[in-house]
PDB file with one MODEL, atoms N, CA, C and O in Angstrom:
MODEL        1
ATOM      1  N   MET A   1       0.825  -1.194   0.000  1.00  0.00           N
ATOM      2  CA  MET A   1       0.000   0.000   0.000  1.00  0.00           C
ATOM      3  C   MET A   1       0.871   1.261   0.000  1.00  0.00           C
ATOM      4  O   MET A   1       0.598   2.212  -0.732  1.00  0.00           O
ATOM      5  N   ILE A   2       1.906   1.259   0.815  1.00  0.00           N
ATOM      6  CA  ILE A   2       2.774   2.431   0.916  1.00  0.00           C
ATOM      7  C   ILE A   2       3.507   2.662  -0.405  1.00  0.00           C
ATOM      8  O   ILE A   2       3.647   3.801  -0.850  1.00  0.00           O
ATOM      9  N   THR A   3       3.969   1.591  -1.021  1.00  0.00           N
ATOM     10  CA  THR A   3       4.668   1.723  -2.303  1.00  0.00           C
ATOM     11  C   THR A   3       3.734   2.299  -3.357  1.00  0.00           C
ATOM     12  O   THR A   3       4.137   3.145  -4.155  1.00  0.00           O
ATOM     13  N   LYS A   4       2.488   1.840  -3.360  1.00  0.00           N
ATOM     14  CA  LYS A   4       1.494   2.354  -4.310  1.00  0.00           C
ATOM     15  C   LYS A   4       1.291   3.851  -4.099  1.00  0.00           C
ATOM     16  O   LYS A   4       1.218   4.609  -5.066  1.00  0.00           O
ATOM     17  N   LEU A   5       1.199   4.281  -2.846  1.00  0.00           N
ATOM     18  CA  LEU A   5       1.020   5.705  -2.556  1.00  0.00           C
ATOM     19  C   LEU A   5       2.223   6.526  -3.018  1.00  0.00           C
ATOM     20  O   LEU A   5       2.058   7.627  -3.544  1.00  0.00           O
ATOM     21  N   PHE A   6       3.431   5.994  -2.824  1.00  0.00           N
ATOM     22  CA  PHE A   6       4.627   6.705  -3.289  1.00  0.00           C
ATOM     23  C   PHE A   6       4.584   6.910  -4.805  1.00  0.00           C
ATOM     24  O   PHE A   6       4.896   7.995  -5.296  1.00  0.00           O
ATOM     25  N   PHE A   7       4.200   5.875  -5.538  1.00  0.00           N
ATOM     26  CA  PHE A   7       4.132   5.978  -6.996  1.00  0.00           C
ATOM     27  C   PHE A   7       3.044   6.951  -7.430  1.00  0.00           C
ATOM     28  O   PHE A   7       3.232   7.712  -8.380  1.00  0.00           O
ATOM     29  N   GLU A   8       1.900   6.931  -6.737  1.00  0.00           N
ATOM     30  CA  GLU A   8       0.832   7.874  -7.053  1.00  0.00           C
ATOM     31  C   GLU A   8       1.297   9.305  -6.816  1.00  0.00           C
ATOM     32  O   GLU A   8       1.035  10.188  -7.633  1.00  0.00           O
ATOM     33  N   ILE A   9       1.986   9.537  -5.701  1.00  0.00           N
ATOM     34  CA  ILE A   9       2.488  10.876  -5.388  1.00  0.00           C
ATOM     35  C   ILE A   9       3.515  11.314  -6.422  1.00  0.00           C
ATOM     36  O   ILE A   9       3.524  12.473  -6.838  1.00  0.00           O
ATOM     37  N   LYS A  10       4.376  10.398  -6.838  1.00  0.00           N
ATOM     38  CA  LYS A  10       5.378  10.719  -7.867  1.00  0.00           C
ATOM     39  C   LYS A  10       4.704  11.156  -9.153  1.00  0.00           C
ATOM     40  O   LYS A  10       5.112  12.140  -9.771  1.00  0.00           O
ATOM     41  N   ASN A  11       3.676  10.431  -9.559  1.00  0.00           N
ATOM     42  CA  ASN A  11       2.964  10.766 -10.789  1.00  0.00           C
ATOM     43  C   ASN A  11       2.221  12.096 -10.667  1.00  0.00           C
ATOM     44  O   ASN A  11       2.190  12.882 -11.613  1.00  0.00           O
ATOM     45  N   ILE A  12       1.633  12.342  -9.517  1.00  0.00           N
ATOM     46  CA  ILE A  12       0.925  13.604  -9.307  1.00  0.00           C
ATOM     47  C   ILE A  12       1.911  14.772  -9.329  1.00  0.00           C
ATOM     48  O   ILE A  12       1.611  15.826  -9.889  1.00  0.00           O
ATOM     49  N   LEU A  13       3.077  14.591  -8.726  1.00  0.00           N
ATOM     50  CA  LEU A  13       4.097  15.639  -8.763  1.00  0.00           C
ATOM     51  C   LEU A  13       4.525  15.941 -10.195  1.00  0.00           C
ATOM     52  O   LEU A  13       4.728  17.102 -10.552  1.00  0.00           O
ATOM     53  N   ALA A  14       4.660  14.913 -11.006  1.00  0.00           N
ATOM     54  CA  ALA A  14       5.027  15.115 -12.409  1.00  0.00           C
ATOM     55  C   ALA A  14       3.938  15.887 -13.145  1.00  0.00           C
ATOM     56  O   ALA A  14       4.234  16.798 -13.918  1.00  0.00           O
ATOM     57  N   GLU A  15       2.689  15.528 -12.909  1.00  0.00           N
ATOM     58  CA  GLU A  15       1.572  16.241 -13.541  1.00  0.00           C
ATOM     59  C   GLU A  15       1.510  17.692 -13.065  1.00  0.00           C
ATOM     60  O   GLU A  15       1.257  18.602 -13.855  1.00  0.00           O
ATOM     61  N   LEU A  16       1.742  17.899 -11.771  1.00  0.00           N
ATOM     62  CA  LEU A  16       1.731  19.246 -11.210  1.00  0.00           C
ATOM     63  C   LEU A  16       2.830  20.097 -11.836  1.00  0.00           C
ATOM     64  O   LEU A  16       2.585  21.237 -12.232  1.00  0.00           O
ATOM     65  N   ALA A  17       4.021  19.557 -11.924  1.00  0.00           N
ATOM     66  CA  ALA A  17       5.138  20.288 -12.528  1.00  0.00           C
ATOM     67  C   ALA A  17       4.843  20.615 -13.988  1.00  0.00           C
ATOM     68  O   ALA A  17       5.108  21.730 -14.438  1.00  0.00           O
ATOM     69  N   SER A  18       4.305  19.667 -14.722  1.00  0.00           N
ATOM     70  CA  SER A  18       3.967  19.882 -16.121  1.00  0.00           C
ATOM     71  C   SER A  18       2.928  20.992 -16.267  1.00  0.00           C
ATOM     72  O   SER A  18       3.042  21.852 -17.141  1.00  0.00           O
ATOM     73  N   SER A  19       1.918  20.962 -15.403  1.00  0.00           N
ATOM     74  CA  SER A  19       0.871  21.985 -15.456  1.00  0.00           C
ATOM     75  C   SER A  19       1.430  23.368 -15.153  1.00  0.00           C
ATOM     76  O   SER A  19       1.059  24.350 -15.795  1.00  0.00           O
ATOM     77  N   LEU A  20       2.327  23.439 -14.168  1.00  0.00           N
ATOM     78  CA  LEU A  20       2.912  24.729 -13.823  1.00  0.00           C
ATOM     79  C   LEU A  20       3.798  25.253 -14.946  1.00  0.00           C
ATOM     80  O   LEU A  20       3.792  26.448 -15.243  1.00  0.00           O
ATOM     81  N   ILE A  21       4.557  24.358 -15.568  1.00  0.00           N
ATOM     82  CA  ILE A  21       5.435  24.759 -16.675  1.00  0.00           C
ATOM     83  C   ILE A  21       4.606  25.282 -17.849  1.00  0.00           C
ATOM     84  O   ILE A  21       4.984  26.259 -18.496  1.00  0.00           O
ATOM     85  N   LEU A  22       3.486  24.632 -18.116  1.00  0.00           N
ATOM     86  CA  LEU A  22       2.633  25.028 -19.230  1.00  0.00           C
ATOM     87  C   LEU A  22       1.715  26.203 -18.882  1.00  0.00           C
ATOM     88  O   LEU A  22       0.989  26.698 -19.744  1.00  0.00           O
ATOM     89  N   GLY A  23       1.746  26.644 -17.634  1.00  0.00           N
ATOM     90  CA  GLY A  23       0.928  27.784 -17.218  1.00  0.00           C
ATOM     91  C   GLY A  23      -0.533  27.456 -17.013  1.00  0.00           C
ATOM     92  O   GLY A  23      -1.379  28.349 -17.068  1.00  0.00           O
ATOM     93  N   LYS A  24      -0.845  26.203 -16.778  1.00  0.00           N
ATOM     94  CA  LYS A  24      -2.228  25.790 -16.538  1.00  0.00           C
ATOM     95  C   LYS A  24      -2.492  25.806 -15.032  1.00  0.00           C
ATOM     96  O   LYS A  24      -2.526  24.762 -14.381  1.00  0.00           O
ATOM     97  N   ASN A  25      -2.677  27.000 -14.502  1.00  0.00           N
ATOM     98  CA  ASN A  25      -2.793  27.164 -13.050  1.00  0.00           C
ATOM     99  C   ASN A  25      -4.031  26.492 -12.473  1.00  0.00           C
ATOM    100  O   ASN A  25      -3.995  25.979 -11.354  1.00  0.00           O
ATOM    101  N   LYS A  26      -5.130  26.490 -13.229  1.00  0.00           N
ATOM    102  CA  LYS A  26      -6.350  25.854 -12.728  1.00  0.00           C
ATOM    103  C   LYS A  26      -6.127  24.350 -12.567  1.00  0.00           C
ATOM    104  O   LYS A  26      -6.533  23.760 -11.566  1.00  0.00           O
ATOM    105  N   ASP A  27      -5.478  23.732 -13.561  1.00  0.00           N
ATOM    106  CA  ASP A  27      -5.157  22.307 -13.465  1.00  0.00           C
ATOM    107  C   ASP A  27      -4.170  22.054 -12.326  1.00  0.00           C
ATOM    108  O   ASP A  27      -4.296  21.076 -11.590  1.00  0.00           O
ATOM    109  N   ALA A  28      -3.192  22.944 -12.190  1.00  0.00           N
ATOM    110  CA  ALA A  28      -2.182  22.787 -11.145  1.00  0.00           C
ATOM    111  C   ALA A  28      -2.822  22.825  -9.762  1.00  0.00           C
ATOM    112  O   ALA A  28      -2.412  22.086  -8.867  1.00  0.00           O
ATOM    113  N   ALA A  29      -3.813  23.672  -9.586  1.00  0.00           N
ATOM    114  CA  ALA A  29      -4.502  23.746  -8.296  1.00  0.00           C
ATOM    115  C   ALA A  29      -5.194  22.423  -7.982  1.00  0.00           C
ATOM    116  O   ALA A  29      -5.179  21.962  -6.841  1.00  0.00           O
ATOM    117  N   GLY A  30      -5.788  21.829  -8.980  1.00  0.00           N
ATOM    118  CA  GLY A  30      -6.442  20.527  -8.787  1.00  0.00           C
ATOM    119  C   GLY A  30      -5.442  19.445  -8.416  1.00  0.00           C
ATOM    120  O   GLY A  30      -5.690  18.635  -7.523  1.00  0.00           O
ATOM    121  N   PHE A  31      -4.300  19.438  -9.116  1.00  0.00           N
ATOM    122  CA  PHE A  31      -3.269  18.456  -8.796  1.00  0.00           C
ATOM    123  C   PHE A  31      -2.707  18.678  -7.393  1.00  0.00           C
ATOM    124  O   PHE A  31      -2.391  17.715  -6.695  1.00  0.00           O
ATOM    125  N   ALA A  32      -2.580  19.929  -6.979  1.00  0.00           N
ATOM    126  CA  ALA A  32      -2.084  20.234  -5.634  1.00  0.00           C
ATOM    127  C   ALA A  32      -3.047  19.708  -4.575  1.00  0.00           C
ATOM    128  O   ALA A  32      -2.613  19.211  -3.536  1.00  0.00           O
ATOM    129  N   MET A  33      -4.348  19.813  -4.831  1.00  0.00           N
ATOM    130  CA  MET A  33      -5.328  19.287  -3.879  1.00  0.00           C
ATOM    131  C   MET A  33      -5.243  17.764  -3.797  1.00  0.00           C
ATOM    132  O   MET A  33      -5.301  17.193  -2.708  1.00  0.00           O
ATOM    133  N   ILE A  34      -5.106  17.114  -4.943  1.00  0.00           N
ATOM    134  CA  ILE A  34      -4.979  15.650  -4.958  1.00  0.00           C
ATOM    135  C   ILE A  34      -3.697  15.234  -4.244  1.00  0.00           C
ATOM    136  O   ILE A  34      -3.688  14.272  -3.476  1.00  0.00           O
ATOM    137  N   LEU A  35      -2.617  15.966  -4.502  1.00  0.00           N
ATOM    138  CA  LEU A  35      -1.341  15.676  -3.851  1.00  0.00           C
ATOM    139  C   LEU A  35      -1.471  15.779  -2.337  1.00  0.00           C
ATOM    140  O   LEU A  35      -0.923  14.952  -1.607  1.00  0.00           O
ATOM    141  N   SER A  36      -2.189  16.782  -1.865  1.00  0.00           N
ATOM    142  CA  SER A  36      -2.404  16.951  -0.432  1.00  0.00           C
ATOM    143  C   SER A  36      -3.144  15.749   0.158  1.00  0.00           C
ATOM    144  O   SER A  36      -2.780  15.250   1.223  1.00  0.00           O
ATOM    145  N   GLU A  37      -4.176  15.293  -0.536  1.00  0.00           N
ATOM    146  CA  GLU A  37      -4.943  14.137  -0.055  1.00  0.00           C
ATOM    147  C   GLU A  37      -4.084  12.880  -0.013  1.00  0.00           C
ATOM    148  O   GLU A  37      -4.129  12.124   0.957  1.00  0.00           O
ATOM    149  N   LYS A  38      -3.300  12.657  -1.071  1.00  0.00           N
ATOM    150  CA  LYS A  38      -2.450  11.464  -1.123  1.00  0.00           C
ATOM    151  C   LYS A  38      -1.341  11.537  -0.072  1.00  0.00           C
ATOM    152  O   LYS A  38      -0.986  10.519   0.522  1.00  0.00           O
ATOM    153  N   SER A  39      -0.798  12.721   0.160  1.00  0.00           N
ATOM    154  CA  SER A  39       0.242  12.885   1.171  1.00  0.00           C
ATOM    155  C   SER A  39      -0.312  12.585   2.561  1.00  0.00           C
ATOM    156  O   SER A  39       0.357  11.963   3.385  1.00  0.00           O
ATOM    157  N   ARG A  40      -1.536  13.031   2.810  1.00  0.00           N
ATOM    158  CA  ARG A  40      -2.166  12.754   4.093  1.00  0.00           C
ATOM    159  C   ARG A  40      -2.394  11.252   4.272  1.00  0.00           C
ATOM    160  O   ARG A  40      -2.174  10.709   5.355  1.00  0.00           O
ATOM    161  N   ALA A  41      -2.835  10.589   3.206  1.00  0.00           N
ATOM    162  CA  ALA A  41      -3.036   9.137   3.259  1.00  0.00           C
ATOM    163  C   ALA A  41      -1.717   8.415   3.519  1.00  0.00           C
ATOM    164  O   ALA A  41      -1.668   7.457   4.290  1.00  0.00           O
ATOM    165  N   LEU A  42      -0.654   8.877   2.874  1.00  0.00           N
ATOM    166  CA  LEU A  42       0.671   8.267   3.092  1.00  0.00           C
ATOM    167  C   LEU A  42       1.110   8.470   4.528  1.00  0.00           C
ATOM    168  O   LEU A  42       1.615   7.539   5.155  1.00  0.00           O
ATOM    169  N   ALA A  43       0.929   9.660   5.057  1.00  0.00           N
ATOM    170  CA  ALA A  43       1.324   9.936   6.447  1.00  0.00           C
ATOM    171  C   ALA A  43       0.556   9.038   7.414  1.00  0.00           C
ATOM    172  O   ALA A  43       1.116   8.555   8.398  1.00  0.00           O
ATOM    173  N   GLU A  44      -0.723   8.816   7.130  1.00  0.00           N
ATOM    174  CA  GLU A  44      -1.516   7.937   7.989  1.00  0.00           C
ATOM    175  C   GLU A  44      -1.008   6.499   7.918  1.00  0.00           C
ATOM    176  O   GLU A  44      -0.930   5.817   8.940  1.00  0.00           O
ATOM    177  N   GLU A  45      -0.664   6.038   6.724  1.00  0.00           N
ATOM    178  CA  GLU A  45      -0.138   4.683   6.571  1.00  0.00           C
ATOM    179  C   GLU A  45       1.206   4.531   7.280  1.00  0.00           C
ATOM    180  O   GLU A  45       1.463   3.518   7.931  1.00  0.00           O
ATOM    181  N   LEU A  46       2.051   5.538   7.148  1.00  0.00           N
ATOM    182  CA  LEU A  46       3.365   5.464   7.793  1.00  0.00           C
ATOM    183  C   LEU A  46       3.245   5.552   9.313  1.00  0.00           C
ATOM    184  O   LEU A  46       4.102   5.041  10.033  1.00  0.00           O
ATOM    185  N   GLY A  47       2.190   6.193   9.802  1.00  0.00           N
ATOM    186  CA  GLY A  47       1.969   6.338  11.235  1.00  0.00           C
ATOM    187  C   GLY A  47       1.425   5.091  11.913  1.00  0.00           C
ATOM    188  O   GLY A  47       1.358   5.027  13.140  1.00  0.00           O
ATOM    189  N   LYS A  48       1.039   4.113  11.128  1.00  0.00           N
ATOM    190  CA  LYS A  48       0.462   2.882  11.707  1.00  0.00           C
ATOM    191  C   LYS A  48       1.544   2.002  12.279  1.00  0.00           C
ATOM    192  O   LYS A  48       1.253   0.929  12.806  1.00  0.00           O
TER     193      LYS A  48
ENDMDL
END
């Protein structure tokens, strides 16, 4: 589960960076929200 979350976060970071580079701020905001949710889930898993 933790490995899956790491890969999801890696992919979201790549999408976020791509959106920021292309100037798609609305998309970047969405990716940032998803990243926050996945990071929280990872922190909860690591805290177990």
